[in-house]
N, C-alpha and C positions, 0 to 999 in steps of 0.2 A: 505492498499500501503506500501510495507518497507519502511522504512529510506533512505535505501539505494540505493533502485531502483530509489524514488522519488530524490534523492539527485543527480543522474546518470543524470536522464530524464531533470530533471532542469537543470542543468551544458548544456548539450547538447542542449536546446533549445535557454539559453542566449549567448552561444556560437554561434548559428544559426543568431541568434539577433543581435550580435554583430558584424559580417562577413556584414551583411544587412546595416545595419545602418552606419558603414564605407562607402560600395561601394555606398550607397545610396546616402551620405554625397557628394562625389564627383561626381557623376553624376550629382547631383542638380548644383553644381559648373562648371560646363561643364570643367572639369580639372583642373581649375587653383583656386588651392586651396588657394592664396592669399584673393579671395573675401571672405574665410567661416572666421564666427566671431572663432570657434574654429577647431582645428583640427581635420580629421578624424575618430581620435581613439576615443575623446571622444563622436563622434556622435555617435560610438558604443556602448560604457559605456550608453551612454544618454537608446538606444534603448535594449541592453540586459537588463537594471534594468527594463526598464517598462516590461520586459517580466517574468523575473524572481520573482521581486519583490512581484508581488499582488499573483502571486501563491506559495511563501513562507509565505506570511502573511496569507493567505486561509489554507496553513498545520498546521497553528502554531496553528490558532483559533480552528481550529478543531481539532485537536490533547489534545488542552483542555481543549475542551466542549465532545467528543465523548464520552468518559469514563462516564462520569457523564446521559449524555442521554442512553444509552447504557442499563445503571445499570439501571436506573429508570423505562426503558420499559421490560426488564427483571424480575425485583421485581413485574410491575403491573401483568404479566402471571404468576405468582405462584398461585398455589393452597390455597386457603381461609386459610388451615389449616396452610399455612407455616410464610402467609403474618400475622398472628393474635400473631406472635412471638414478642417480645421485640427487639428493633432495634438491640441489639447485637447480639443475634441470629443470625436475619437475615442478619447483617453481616459476619458472620462466614458461612452459605448457599449460599451466594456470594463466597466468598473465595472459596467452593468448588465447586461452580456451573464455574468459571474461570481455577480450577485445572482439570477437566474434557473436558473443552472447549482446553485448551492447550498439554491434555495428559500426565496431571502431577497426582502423585498419591493423591486421595482424603481421609481428615480424617477421612469417615463416608463412611457403604457401600452406593452406588450407587443405589437409587430408580428409579423408572420409572419417576417422577417428577423434580428431578437434571439431569436426562439423557435428557429428553424435554426442560427443563431452558438454558442448554449445548448448546442443538441444535440451540436452537433459540438464541442465545447470539451470537452464531459464524454466524448465518444468518445475523444478524442486525450489525457485524460488517463487513464481505461480502458486503453486500448493500453500509455501510457507504465509505467502501474503493470504490468501484466503480464509487459511487458519486463525492467521492472526488477527483478521478483521471480526473473524466469531468469535473468538475469544475475547473480543477486547468490547464487542457487544453482548458479550455473556457476564463479563465481569461489571462492565455498565448497570446493567440489568440489575444485578443480583444487589451490588451497592446503593440501588437506589431503592429498591424492594426492601431491606434493611433500614437506610436510614428516615425511609416514610413511614418504616413499623415505630420508632423509636422517638419521633416528634411526638412530646405531649409539653405540656405548661411547664413540669419541671426538667425539662431536660435544659442541661448547662449547655448552652449549643455554643456561646461564646468562648467559654472556658475550653474547650475544644478545637474550636478553631484557630483558639491564639496558640493551642500546645503543634497543634501543625505547622502554623507561621513562625512558630520561636525554633524547630526542629529545622525547617525549609533555611530560618537567617544562619544558624550553625553550620548545614550542611556548605551554604555559600563558602561560609569563614573557612571550611575544611578546606576547600578547592584552591582559596592563596592557599593556604597552610602547607598542603600536599606539594602544589606548583613549585611553591619557594623548595622546599625539603627535595623534590625531583630534580630541579637545577643545582641545587649544593652536591647531591649523592655524585649525578650524571659526572661534575667537573673532578669530583674527589678522586673516584674510582679511576677514569683517564690519566687524571695528573700522578697517582701513583703507580699508572703502567709507564707513563714518563718518567717520573723522579727513578726507576729499578732499571731505567736505560740510559741514564744520565743523572750522578749527586746533583741533591739540592744546593750542594754548598758551589760547586761549578756554576750550575743554574743560577743563581742569587748575587752571586759576587763576579762572576766573569766577566771580563773586558770586552769581549769578542763574541758577535753575532753573526752567522753563518753557518743557516740549519740545512742546506744543500747537504745530502749525505747519498751511499750508493744504496739501490736498493738490490739491485742481483750481483751476485759476487764478481760478472766479470763484467762490472759496470765502471766505469771512470769517471769519480766525483770525491767531492771533498768527505774527509773525514766528519767535517760537522761543529759546528762550535758554539754550544746553547749559552754565551755569557750571558743576560739579561740586561746587563747596567747598562750599557747603550740604550737600550730600549726606556727603562726606567728614565734615565736623564732626560731623553728626549720629549719623557712624558711630562715630567715634572717642567722640565724649560718653556715648552710648547702652555701649557697650564698657568704656570707662572706669568705669561706675557698677557692672557689671555684676561688672568683674574687681575693684572694692572692695567687694564685697559675697561673692564666689566665694572670694579669696585667703585672706582671714583664717580665714573658717569653715572652710573647707578642708585650709587647714594646720593649724589646731589643733586637729579633728578629724581629721586623719592621727597627729600628734602623740600624742594622746590613745590612738588606738587602737594606737600601734604602740610605747609606751614606759610608758604607766601602765594600761591596760585588761586585765584579768583574759583570759585564753586565752577562756576559757565568754563573757564580753560581747563581747570581739572581733570570736569567731564568728556571735553574734547582732546587732550595732550594726551593722558594715562591709557584709552582705547588707542591712540594710535601710535602710542609705543611699546604698549602689547604687541601690534600685529605683527613686529619682529620674530617673536616667540612662535610666530606660526609659518615663519616662513620654512619650505625643507630647506637639510642640512646640505643638500645637493646643489640647490642655488646659492649658499654661502660658498661652496664648495669651488663654484664655478666663479663667482665673483673674485674670490680668492688668487685662484689660477690667473682669470681675464685681466686684471686689474690689479690689484695690489700687488700681485708678485712684482708687475713689470715695474712698477711706478715705485716699488723700493729698490730693485734692482738700479735701475735709472738715478733716483737720487743717491744709492750708496757708493756706485759709478761716479757721479759728480762730484763726492766727498773726497775720491782718491783712496775709498774702500772695495775690497773683494768682497762681492756677494753672491751668492748662489744664484740662480734662475729660482730656484726652489727652496726656499728660508724658512727658518720655525718663526722669524719678525714677521711674516706675511700671515701666514699661517694664524699663529697666537694674535694678531689685531682681530683677524675676521671673526674668531672665534668669540674674542671678546665682547666686538659686537653683538653678537649671536646670542651671549647672557647676560648682556644690559638688562631685557625685560624681565629675568626670574632673580636680578638684585634687587632690580629697582619694583616691584611689586611688591616683594618681600617684606623691603626695607618699609614702603610705603604704608601697608598694613601695618608694621608693627608702631611703627613710630604714630601711627593714629590711633593705636593703643594707647598708648600711655595718656595716665586719669587727665583730664583738662585743670582739675587742681593743683599738678604741679604747677604747670604753665601760670594757672593764676597767681600762685604762691609767688612766682620769680619775677610775675609783673609787677606785683603788691609792693615788693624790695625797692623796686626801683629799678630792674634789669631790661635792660632794651629785648628787642626780639633773636635777635643775633646771637646777644649772649644766654638768654633762655637756650635758645638750640644747642648751643657749644655746651654748658655748664649745666643744663637739667632735663633735656629731651632726649638728649644724643647718650650721656651716658644708662639713663631710665631704660631706654630700647636695644643698647649694645649686646647684652646677651640676646637677642631675638635677631640683631642684626648678623651677628659673628654664626647663629644657626642658620642664616638664609645663606652666608657666604661659603658657609661647608656646603648645604645641596650647592651650588653654583661649580663648586671644584670641583665633586660628582662629576657634576654635568660635563665639564669639561676634559676629567681625565677622562671620561668615556668616548667623547666624540671622535668618529671615525671621519667619514667624508672628507671635509677641511682639511685634513692633514693629508688624507691620500692626495688630493688633489694640488697640493700649494706646498708643504713639507715635504715630497718624496717620499724613496720606500729606502733608501740607504740608511742603516743601522749608524749611523757614526756618531763615538764619543767626544761629544763638543759640547762646550756652554757656551758655545758663539752663538746669538742668534740671527747672524747672515749666514749662517751654512744651513745646509739641508740635513736633518735629521726625521729620525722614525719612532712612532711610537707603539707602545703594547697593545692598542685598537688596532691601528693599520697592519702589525704582523700579524694578527687571528686572521683579521680579515685574508692577507694573501695564502696563509698556509692551507685555508680551507675552501680557496677559491679552484673548480674543478676534481676532477678524478683522483681521489688519494687515497695512498694504503693505508689504514691504521694500525698499521703495524712500526712504523717507521718513526725513529723520536722527531723527525722531522714535522709530522701531523701531529703526532703528539706533546708537540711542545706546545701548540695553540691551548690546549689543556692545561698547562702548568702555567702560561701567560694568566689563561683567563680564568683560574685560581686566585693569581697575587692579585690579581685586576678586581676581581668580588669582595677579598679581604678588604683590600686598601678602600672601596667605595663602600663597603659593608659599614667599615671603622667610622667611616666619616660621618656617612647618615645618622651612625648613633647616637655619636658627641654631638652632632648638629640636633636631633631629637632630643637629647638630655637637655643642651643649653636652653632649647626653646618651652623646653616642659617648666624648667625650673624658670621662666620669664615670667611663664602662664600663671604658674603659682602664685607670683608675688603680685601680679595686676590684675587678677579676676574677680 
């Protein structure tokens, strides 16, 4: 059954159950709504849940099991010449069967066995869809009958509905938590495989990054050097340049909008400034590569400096412009959260507006501002496209902003592009870099949240 058709039928049945439950509750109370424990609307939701949830759970379970069951039955029906192949070859055959069943292009000439398997696959899917539709209607009907019989004035429908809503919210929270756990475990397991090939100390403190390794014994290639210090240095250099641009401009614009700008100007300038946050990073990369990098090179050459065509300065400046809205919006909200009584007390003591901002408002808002800056640093460390297009791919150990450097995120993207062999240290090094990057950004976020929480506890 198509998902859209299922949702439409399920919504219609649930709506019918809602109407039936509400009218049934009014009828059971003889029209005296005060005798009901819960309002008729909750009785309607109670019936609707018993109609929709069993069918929805059945559909979810069948959707998760149908593919494996049908594929196993189709594999069992294949000729002996095909079932004797390796698991990888059987998987390719099943891909061709699926393509033939859905009318897509197959990777091989369809022989009678594949055509028969595709027809068998479609037949099993149609039987499964029909059985699922019957079972869903049966589950919805039994749920309707059960809920209808339970409706009476003393039914605690509101409590039952709120329990279901609470369980749903808990499941939503668990999805986010389990996703985070899955990300951490996937990084950790692959990083452990990498550190089994490369010592962690050599990775964390090595001064040369050259991940090219020989995959075959007869292949001529480098032995590989996996010292990540040049990548850490390049990441820190570009992030420092970006924050040197974003923090002063963002903070000054936040002070102007919150303390000096009239309401009409603030209502116009703030949305325009926040448009920068919606521009795709690849657009910033184009600007950095086509405009900022040549500009930096020409200015440096006019001053007699040796400037690379792809420099950390160009990438850092453009990245800083991209991060300005993060610093500005967070700082603006934090400054506005400072109690007005602090400003009034300062004015009452004879301080000017600028003195009040410097000596009262900013010190009071400093913890929140620091937290916002740390979040912006995490954003700068994780940026990829601008660095790829404006700073280059060369992993140079240099603190000169006029040189070409590379970052951790750029190397991760480079190592995982195209067909890769996940048994080599070259590819697995991306997971080692990812684990380090994840750890650093996680620590920055934790510090920022702790600082902001301390600030909120002080001024809420």
